[in-house]
C-alpha positions as CSV (number, residue, x, y, z in Angstrom):
1,M,49.2,17.0,164.7
2,R,50.4,17.0,161.1
3,A,52.1,19.8,159.2
4,M,49.7,21.6,156.9
5,G,50.6,24.1,154.2
6,R,49.2,22.3,151.2
7,P,45.7,21.1,150.3
8,R,47.2,17.6,149.7
9,A,47.6,17.3,153.5
10,Y,43.9,17.6,153.9
11,L,43.2,14.9,151.3
12,D,45.9,12.6,152.9
13,V,44.0,12.8,156.2
14,L,40.7,12.0,154.6
15,D,42.2,9.2,152.5
16,D,44.0,7.5,155.5
17,P,41.9,6.6,158.5
18,S,45.0,6.1,160.6
19,A,46.4,9.6,159.8
20,P,46.4,12.1,162.6
21,P,44.1,15.2,162.3
22,L,45.5,18.5,161.2
23,G,44.1,20.6,164.0
24,K,42.7,24.1,163.8
25,P,44.5,25.9,161.0
26,T,46.0,29.4,160.8
27,G,47.2,31.5,157.8
28,P,46.3,30.2,154.3
29,D,45.2,26.9,155.8
30,A,42.4,28.7,157.6
31,L,41.1,29.7,154.1
32,L,40.8,26.0,153.2
33,M,39.0,25.1,156.4
34,G,36.7,28.1,155.9
35,M,35.9,26.9,152.3
36,L,35.0,23.5,153.7
37,A,32.8,25.0,156.4
38,H,31.0,27.0,153.7
39,M,30.6,23.8,151.6
40,F,29.1,21.9,154.5
41,H,26.7,24.8,155.2
42,A,25.7,25.3,151.5
43,D,22.5,23.3,151.9
44,D,21.7,24.9,155.2
45,D,21.9,21.5,157.0
46,V,25.2,20.2,158.4
47,A,24.7,16.4,158.4
48,R,26.4,14.0,160.9
49,S,28.5,12.6,158.0
50,E,29.8,16.2,157.3
51,L,30.6,16.6,160.9
52,A,32.6,13.4,160.8
53,V,34.6,14.6,157.9
54,F,35.3,17.9,159.7
55,A,36.3,16.0,162.8
56,R,38.8,13.9,160.9
57,L,40.5,17.1,159.8
58,V,40.4,19.2,163.0
59,G,40.7,16.5,165.7
60,P,38.5,15.3,168.4
61,M,35.6,17.5,169.5
62,D,32.1,16.8,170.5
63,D,29.3,17.7,168.0
64,K,28.5,20.9,169.8
65,Q,32.1,22.1,169.6
66,L,32.4,21.1,165.9
67,R,29.2,22.9,165.1
68,A,30.4,26.0,167.0
69,Y,33.7,26.0,165.1
70,L,31.9,25.5,161.8
71,D,29.6,28.5,162.6
72,D,32.7,30.6,163.5
73,L,34.3,29.8,160.1
74,V,31.1,30.4,158.2
75,A,30.7,33.8,159.9
76,Q,33.7,34.9,157.8
77,P,32.9,35.5,154.1
78,L,34.3,32.9,151.6
79,D,36.8,34.8,149.5
80,Y,37.6,32.7,146.4
81,Q,40.1,35.2,145.2
82,A,42.1,35.1,148.5
83,L,42.1,31.3,148.2
84,A,43.4,31.6,144.6
85,R,46.2,34.1,145.7
86,A,47.2,31.8,148.6
87,F,47.5,28.7,146.4
88,P,48.8,29.7,143.0
89,D,50.3,26.2,142.3
90,P,48.1,24.3,139.7
91,Q,48.4,21.0,141.7
92,D,47.3,22.7,144.9
93,R,44.3,24.2,143.0
94,D,43.3,20.8,141.7
95,D,43.6,19.4,145.2
96,I,41.4,22.3,146.5
97,V,38.6,21.3,144.1
98,T,39.0,17.7,145.1
99,L,38.7,18.7,148.8
100,A,35.6,20.7,148.0
101,E,34.1,17.7,146.2
102,H,34.8,15.6,149.4
103,A,32.8,18.2,151.3
104,I,29.8,18.3,149.0
105,W,29.6,14.6,148.7
106,S,30.1,13.8,152.4
107,D,26.4,13.8,153.0
108,N,25.7,11.7,149.9
109,R,23.7,14.3,148.2
110,V,24.6,17.3,146.1
111,E,22.4,20.4,146.3
112,H,22.1,23.2,143.7
113,G,23.9,25.7,146.0
114,E,26.9,23.3,146.4
115,V,27.2,23.0,142.6
116,D,27.2,26.8,142.3
117,M,29.9,27.0,144.9
118,I,32.1,24.5,143.1
119,E,31.6,26.4,139.9
120,D,32.6,29.7,141.5
121,L,35.6,28.0,143.1
122,M,36.8,26.5,139.8
123,A,36.4,29.9,138.1
124,A,38.4,31.7,140.8
125,L,41.1,29.0,140.6
126,E,41.0,29.1,136.8
127,I,40.2,25.4,136.5
128,R,38.2,24.2,133.6
129,P,35.6,21.5,134.1
130,G,37.0,18.3,132.7
């Protein structure tokens, strides 16, 4: 498993098919994984392609285990302000938005609820659309 700690670690895993997964996170990293889970669930349908992205990050699990883990994460409210406090660095914040974009595009469609979530995330992270 790879060291976490920065949102860039998540992007590195998604960008490099040979990179090892990060595993189940703790601490501030759990906020990132929770954000992803909420993004995947935003359209009320977790597609197989979204499960594949999630599996790349957490490691090998069958679909039932992945869905159960996602459900556990979604059971916790998404706290944008806690995410902003945990990651004050501007580069980390940009990477968080990029990571969220990976999540909403992973099923090759963008729903209205996902757009609202990205907008709320960007507002909390004080990132202006550009």
